[in-house]
C-alpha positions as CSV (number, residue, x, y, z in Angstrom):
1,M,-26.2,21.5,30.1
2,L,-25.8,17.9,29.1
3,L,-24.1,15.1,30.9
4,A,-23.5,11.5,30.6
5,L,-21.9,9.0,32.8
6,W,-18.9,7.9,30.8
7,G,-16.5,5.3,31.7
8,C,-13.3,3.6,32.0
9,G,-13.5,0.7,34.3
10,S,-15.7,-2.1,35.2
11,E,-17.9,-0.6,37.9
12,P,-20.2,2.4,38.0
13,D,-19.3,6.0,38.9
14,N,-21.5,6.2,41.8
15,A,-21.3,2.7,43.0
16,A,-20.4,2.1,46.6
17,P,-16.8,0.9,47.3
18,A,-16.5,-2.8,47.5
19,G,-18.0,-4.1,50.7
20,A,-19.7,-0.9,51.6
21,G,-22.8,1.0,50.8
22,A,-22.8,4.7,49.9
23,S,-22.8,5.6,53.5
24,G,-20.0,3.1,54.3
25,Q,-22.3,0.7,56.1
26,G,-24.0,-1.6,53.7
27,S,-23.6,-2.9,50.3
28,G,-26.3,-1.3,48.3
29,G,-25.1,-0.9,44.8
30,S,-21.6,-2.1,44.4
31,V,-21.0,-3.9,41.2
32,S,-20.4,-4.2,37.5
33,P,-20.7,-0.7,35.7
34,A,-20.8,2.6,32.3
35,G,-19.1,5.8,30.4
36,G,-18.5,9.0,31.4
37,S,-19.3,11.5,30.9
38,S,-20.2,9.9,33.4
39,G,-18.2,7.0,34.3
40,S,-21.2,7.5,34.9
41,A,-23.6,5.4,36.6
42,G,-26.7,5.4,38.5
43,S,-26.7,7.3,41.7
44,G,-25.9,5.3,44.6
45,G,-24.8,2.6,42.2
46,A,-24.0,3.4,38.6
47,A,-24.5,5.8,35.9
48,A,-23.5,6.2,32.4
49,G,-21.1,3.3,32.6
50,S,-17.9,3.7,34.2
51,T,-15.8,2.4,37.1
52,A,-16.8,2.2,40.7
53,G,-18.1,5.5,41.1
54,G,-23.6,6.9,36.7
55,T,-23.1,5.9,35.7
56,S,-23.1,8.4,34.0
57,S,-18.6,8.2,32.8
58,A,-19.4,9.0,32.0
59,G,-21.7,10.3,33.8
60,T,-20.1,8.3,33.9
61,S,-20.8,8.8,35.7
62,P,-21.8,10.1,34.3
63,G,-22.8,6.6,37.0
64,G,-21.5,3.1,35.9
65,Q,-19.6,3.4,32.7
66,G,-17.2,0.6,32.8
67,S,-16.2,-1.6,30.0
68,G,-14.3,-4.2,31.8
69,A,-10.6,-4.7,32.5
70,G,-8.5,-4.8,29.4
71,G,-6.0,-7.4,30.6
72,S,-2.9,-7.6,28.4
73,T,-4.9,-6.9,25.2
74,P,-2.8,-4.5,23.0
75,A,-4.2,-1.1,22.5
76,P,-5.1,0.1,19.0
77,D,-2.9,2.7,17.2
78,T,-2.9,6.0,19.0
79,K,-3.7,8.0,15.9
80,W,-7.2,9.6,16.1
81,L,-9.7,8.1,13.6
82,N,-13.0,9.5,12.5
83,V,-15.5,6.6,13.4
84,T,-18.7,8.5,12.8
85,S,-19.3,6.1,9.8
86,N,-23.0,5.3,9.2
87,L,-24.3,7.3,12.2
88,P,-25.5,10.3,10.2
89,E,-27.5,8.1,7.9
90,L,-29.2,6.1,10.7
91,A,-29.9,9.3,12.7
92,G,-31.3,10.9,9.7
93,Q,-33.8,8.1,9.2
94,A,-34.8,8.2,12.9
95,A,-35.2,12.0,13.2
96,G,-38.1,14.1,12.1
97,A,-38.3,16.4,9.1
98,E,-35.8,18.8,10.5
99,G,-33.1,16.1,10.7
100,P,-31.0,14.9,13.6
101,G,-29.6,17.3,16.2
102,D,-26.0,17.2,17.5
103,L,-24.3,14.3,19.2
104,T,-24.8,15.0,22.9
105,F,-22.8,12.2,24.6
106,L,-20.9,9.0,24.4
107,S,-21.1,6.3,27.0
108,V,-19.4,2.9,27.4
109,Q,-21.7,0.2,28.7
110,P,-20.3,-1.4,31.8
111,G,-18.6,-4.8,31.3
112,T,-18.7,-4.5,27.5
113,S,-17.1,-2.9,24.5
114,R,-20.4,-1.3,23.5
115,V,-20.4,2.5,23.1
116,I,-23.7,4.3,23.1
117,A,-24.2,7.7,21.5
118,G,-27.0,10.1,22.2
119,I,-28.3,12.3,19.2
120,G,-30.8,15.1,19.4
121,D,-34.3,14.2,18.1
122,A,-33.0,10.8,16.9
123,G,-32.4,8.8,20.1
124,L,-29.6,6.4,21.1
125,F,-27.3,4.5,18.9
126,A,-24.6,1.8,19.7
127,T,-21.5,0.3,18.3
128,T,-19.7,-2.9,19.4
129,D,-16.8,-2.6,16.9
130,S,-15.3,0.7,18.0
131,G,-17.4,2.7,15.5
132,K,-17.0,0.8,12.3
133,T,-20.8,0.3,12.3
134,W,-23.6,1.7,14.4
135,S,-27.2,0.5,15.1
136,K,-30.2,2.2,16.5
137,L,-31.5,1.4,20.0
138,G,-35.2,1.4,20.8
139,S,-36.2,-0.3,17.6
140,G,-38.3,-3.0,19.3
141,S,-42.0,-3.3,19.1
142,G,-43.8,-0.9,21.4
143,S,-40.8,1.1,22.3
144,A,-41.4,4.7,23.3
145,P,-39.6,7.2,21.0
146,L,-36.8,9.3,22.5
147,R,-37.9,12.7,21.1
148,H,-35.5,14.9,23.0
149,R,-31.8,15.8,23.3
150,P,-30.3,12.9,25.3
151,S,-28.6,14.3,28.3
152,S,-27.6,11.4,30.7
153,I,-27.5,7.7,31.0
154,V,-27.4,5.5,34.1
155,Y,-26.7,1.8,34.2
156,D,-27.9,-0.7,36.8
157,P,-24.7,-1.9,38.6
158,E,-26.2,-5.4,38.9
159,D,-27.3,-5.7,35.3
160,A,-26.1,-3.2,32.8
161,T,-28.8,-4.2,30.3
162,R,-31.1,-2.2,32.5
163,F,-30.5,1.5,32.3
164,W,-32.1,4.9,32.6
165,E,-31.9,7.9,30.2
166,S,-32.8,11.5,30.5
167,G,-33.3,14.3,27.9
168,I,-34.0,18.0,27.4
169,Y,-36.3,19.8,25.0
170,G,-38.8,17.0,25.1
171,D,-40.0,14.1,27.3
172,G,-37.8,13.6,30.4
173,I,-37.0,10.2,31.8
174,F,-36.9,6.7,30.2
175,R,-35.9,3.2,31.2
176,T,-35.0,0.0,29.4
177,V,-34.9,-3.5,30.9
178,D,-33.9,-5.3,27.7
179,D,-30.5,-3.7,26.8
180,G,-32.1,-0.9,24.8
181,V,-34.4,-2.9,22.6
182,T,-37.4,-1.1,24.0
183,F,-37.8,2.0,26.2
184,E,-40.6,3.1,28.4
185,R,-41.2,6.7,29.5
186,L,-41.3,7.2,33.3
187,G,-44.0,9.6,34.4
188,D,-44.7,12.9,32.8
189,I,-41.8,15.2,33.7
190,S,-39.8,16.8,30.8
191,H,-36.7,18.8,30.0
192,N,-34.4,17.0,32.4
193,D,-30.6,17.3,32.5
194,A,-30.0,14.3,34.6
195,V,-31.5,11.3,36.4
196,S,-30.0,9.5,39.4
197,V,-31.1,6.2,40.9
198,D,-30.8,4.8,44.4
199,F,-29.0,1.5,43.8
200,T,-28.8,0.7,47.6
201,D,-32.5,-0.1,47.2
202,P,-32.9,-3.5,45.4
203,A,-36.3,-2.3,44.1
204,R,-34.8,0.8,42.4
205,Q,-37.8,2.9,43.6
206,L,-36.0,6.2,44.5
207,L,-35.1,8.4,41.5
208,V,-34.1,12.0,41.5
209,A,-34.1,14.1,38.3
210,G,-32.6,17.6,37.7
211,P,-34.2,20.2,35.4
212,H,-32.6,21.9,32.5
213,E,-31.4,25.4,33.4
214,A,-34.0,26.0,36.2
215,T,-33.6,27.1,39.8
216,Q,-35.5,25.7,42.8
217,K,-36.6,22.6,40.9
218,L,-35.8,19.0,41.7
219,F,-37.9,16.0,41.0
220,K,-38.2,13.0,43.3
221,S,-39.9,9.7,42.7
222,T,-40.4,7.0,45.3
223,N,-42.2,4.6,43.0
224,G,-39.7,4.0,40.2
225,G,-40.7,7.0,38.2
226,T,-44.4,6.4,37.9
227,S,-45.0,9.7,39.5
228,W,-42.8,12.7,40.5
229,E,-42.8,15.4,43.2
230,D,-41.1,18.7,42.8
231,I,-39.0,19.2,46.0
232,G,-37.0,22.1,44.6
233,A,-38.2,24.5,47.3
234,K,-36.1,22.5,49.8
235,L,-32.9,23.6,48.1
236,P,-31.1,26.7,49.6
237,A,-32.9,29.9,48.6
238,G,-31.1,31.8,45.8
239,S,-29.2,28.7,44.6
240,S,-28.3,28.4,40.9
241,F,-29.5,25.7,38.4
242,S,-30.3,22.5,40.3
243,T,-29.5,20.2,37.4
244,L,-27.1,17.6,38.8
245,P,-28.5,15.2,41.5
246,F,-26.3,12.3,42.6
247,I,-27.7,9.8,45.1
248,L,-25.2,8.2,47.5
249,D,-27.9,6.2,49.3
250,T,-31.5,6.6,50.3
251,A,-30.9,9.4,52.7
252,N,-27.7,11.0,51.4
253,W,-27.6,12.8,48.1
254,L,-25.6,15.6,46.4
255,V,-26.9,18.3,44.0
256,G,-24.4,20.2,41.8
257,S,-25.5,23.8,41.1
258,A,-23.9,26.1,38.5
259,Q,-24.1,27.8,35.1
260,G,-26.9,30.2,36.0
261,P,-28.0,33.0,38.3
262,G,-27.7,32.6,42.0
263,T,-25.4,30.8,44.3
264,W,-23.2,28.1,42.8
265,G,-22.0,25.1,44.7
266,V,-22.6,21.5,45.9
267,F,-25.6,21.0,48.2
268,R,-26.0,17.9,50.3
269,T,-28.9,16.3,52.0
270,A,-28.7,13.7,54.8
271,D,-32.5,13.3,55.2
272,G,-33.7,12.2,51.8
273,G,-34.3,15.7,50.4
274,Q,-36.1,17.3,53.3
275,S,-33.3,19.8,53.7
276,F,-30.0,20.7,52.0
277,A,-26.8,22.3,53.2
278,S,-24.0,23.9,51.2
279,V,-20.8,21.8,51.3
280,S,-18.8,23.6,48.5
281,E,-18.9,27.0,46.9
282,E,-17.4,25.6,43.7
283,G,-19.8,25.1,40.7
284,P,-19.6,21.6,39.2
285,V,-20.7,20.5,35.7
286,G,-21.4,17.0,34.4
287,W,-21.5,13.8,36.4
288,P,-19.2,13.2,39.4
289,L,-16.9,10.2,39.4
290,R,-16.9,7.8,42.4
291,T,-13.8,5.7,42.4
292,T,-13.2,2.2,43.8
293,D,-11.8,3.7,47.1
294,G,-15.0,5.7,47.6
295,A,-13.6,9.1,46.7
296,L,-15.6,11.6,44.6
297,Y,-14.3,13.8,41.8
298,W,-16.4,16.5,40.1
299,V,-15.3,18.8,37.1
300,L,-15.8,22.5,37.6
301,A,-17.4,25.0,35.3
302,G,-15.1,27.5,33.6
303,D,-12.1,25.2,33.0
304,K,-11.1,25.4,36.7
305,G,-10.1,21.8,37.2
306,L,-12.1,19.6,39.6
307,I,-12.9,19.1,43.2
308,A,-12.5,15.9,45.2
309,S,-14.1,14.5,48.4
310,T,-13.0,11.5,50.5
311,D,-15.9,11.7,53.1
312,E,-19.0,11.1,51.1
313,G,-19.2,14.6,49.8
314,M,-19.3,16.4,53.2
315,T,-16.1,18.3,52.4
316,W,-14.3,19.1,49.1
317,T,-10.8,20.1,48.0
318,K,-9.7,21.6,44.7
319,S,-7.3,19.5,42.5
320,A,-4.5,20.7,40.3
321,A,-5.4,22.6,37.2
322,G,-5.8,20.8,33.9
323,P,-9.2,19.3,33.4
324,V,-11.6,21.5,31.4
325,Q,-15.3,22.0,31.5
326,T,-17.2,19.2,29.7
327,F,-21.0,18.6,29.7
328,S,-20.9,15.1,28.4
329,G,-17.8,13.3,29.7
330,G,-16.4,13.9,33.2
331,P,-13.5,12.0,34.8
332,C,-13.4,8.3,34.8
333,E,-11.2,5.6,36.5
334,T,-9.2,3.0,34.7
335,P,-9.0,-0.6,36.1
336,N,-5.5,0.2,37.5
337,G,-6.8,3.2,39.4
338,S,-5.7,6.1,37.2
339,I,-8.1,8.9,36.6
340,L,-8.7,10.2,33.0
341,A,-10.1,13.7,32.3
342,L,-10.6,15.9,29.3
343,G,-7.9,18.6,28.9
344,S,-7.7,21.5,26.5
345,T,-5.3,19.8,24.0
346,H,-5.1,16.1,25.2
347,V,-6.9,13.6,27.4
348,L,-5.2,13.9,30.8
349,A,-4.3,11.2,33.3
350,S,-3.6,11.3,37.0
351,S,-2.1,8.5,39.1
352,D,-2.2,10.6,42.4
353,Q,-5.8,11.4,42.9
354,G,-5.8,14.5,40.8
355,K,-2.8,16.2,42.5
356,T,-0.9,16.2,39.1
357,W,-2.0,15.6,35.5
358,Q,-0.1,14.4,32.5
359,E,-1.1,14.6,28.8
360,V,-1.6,11.1,27.3
361,G,-2.0,10.0,23.7
362,E,-2.0,12.1,20.6
363,P,-3.3,15.7,20.5
364,L,-7.1,16.0,20.3
365,P,-8.4,16.6,16.8
366,F,-10.4,19.4,18.3
367,P,-9.6,21.4,21.4
368,G,-11.3,20.3,24.6
369,G,-14.4,22.4,25.5
370,N,-17.9,23.4,24.4
371,C,-18.4,23.5,20.6
372,K,-15.2,21.5,20.2
373,T,-14.3,18.2,21.8
374,Y,-17.5,18.1,23.8
375,G,-16.9,15.0,25.9
376,F,-15.1,11.6,26.0
377,A,-15.4,8.0,27.0
378,Y,-12.9,5.2,27.5
379,A,-13.5,1.5,26.8
380,A,-11.0,-0.3,29.0
381,S,-11.8,-3.7,27.4
382,T,-10.5,-2.6,24.1
383,K,-8.2,0.2,25.4
384,T,-9.8,2.7,23.2
385,L,-10.6,6.4,23.8
386,F,-13.6,8.0,22.2
387,I,-14.4,11.7,21.9
388,N,-17.5,13.4,20.6
389,H,-17.2,16.6,18.6
390,N,-20.0,19.2,18.7
391,D,-19.7,22.4,16.7
392,C,-22.8,24.0,18.3
393,S,-24.6,24.1,15.0
394,G,-27.4,22.0,16.5
395,K,-26.9,19.4,13.8
396,L,-25.0,16.1,13.6
397,T,-21.7,16.4,11.8
398,T,-19.9,13.8,9.8
399,D,-17.0,14.0,12.2
400,A,-18.9,13.7,15.4
401,V,-17.1,10.6,16.8
402,W,-13.3,9.9,16.9
403,S,-11.3,7.0,18.5
404,S,-7.7,6.5,19.6
405,G,-5.9,3.7,21.3
406,L,-4.7,4.2,24.9
407,D,-3.2,1.5,27.0
408,Y,-4.2,2.2,30.6
409,E,-1.6,-0.3,31.8
410,L,1.2,2.1,30.7
411,L,-0.2,5.0,32.7
């Protein structure tokens, strides 16, 4: 499983609503945001760059994944364009002898038009011109190499030039404090599907990381990632893969569990991981979106739509059918409050909190789903959709990234 916090807006996917902390009491991590999958932004604050609600997403979270409000800027043409451009060449130079793996996620960096792509065994790459040209991140002196398959990205809601990244089939968690010029590895855990950060803590000391396809494992750090403790035994006995942690605040977290043997569902802790209770029997994938009004949305495995919560994840309801399973681009929120999600033939939009969905834009160049259109991200500042194509060959293709104009103001 891969996820990213992908994004649409200007705040992170797990940021607290304006004026409130994740628990509705303080202000912890409210802020600026990253891209979906996931919106997505750091937990408790932002993840992969999206609107309020991982980073990292696309998760963004999926996670802050925002790209800023687009204002009245006209959107590009709606025709889908292959914008992979020089990415295969750069990734080939960065990878080992076996060449680069597939493109695992796209994420829009909060408050910018910058789109970040994760590529197996090659690292992270970015474009600021909607894919005309790409450059490699982590090229600064002393940067730790990202020798894994990137799986999630989480932006700091107060400064999106600081972000965290996780990966599978290699070293686990990394952080940059200089906008991706250099990265440092955090601790010695490995093979991690996701990382979540407590942005209600100004010091960013609490991190939680999920394993790749493993049960009863969950890694917690209280010193910014210097060391980690496996608290997986605290999860309900018999639960499925504990891959998707999402921190609301220091005490309150969510863990999405699915895609493996055992009990699927969403598990919630109110005591900082000492105990967990089941709050939904639905199995989520990717990074949840936290919107500006504090609601949470999480895509379900098996193309079963998504679930939503308006009470900090204590109870969940199922939305209308439409959104499909995606590992690297969950729902994201546009600056005007619409929600975007990946559908089977189109990107979908909802203006009523997921009660109904409508197809937007041109048909996808590849159907939505695994080994097809693997995920998406939306840059609100340029009104541009991006999708990543993964054919499950394990290798980067020359048609891995596509873009299309979409004016959120018309939704």
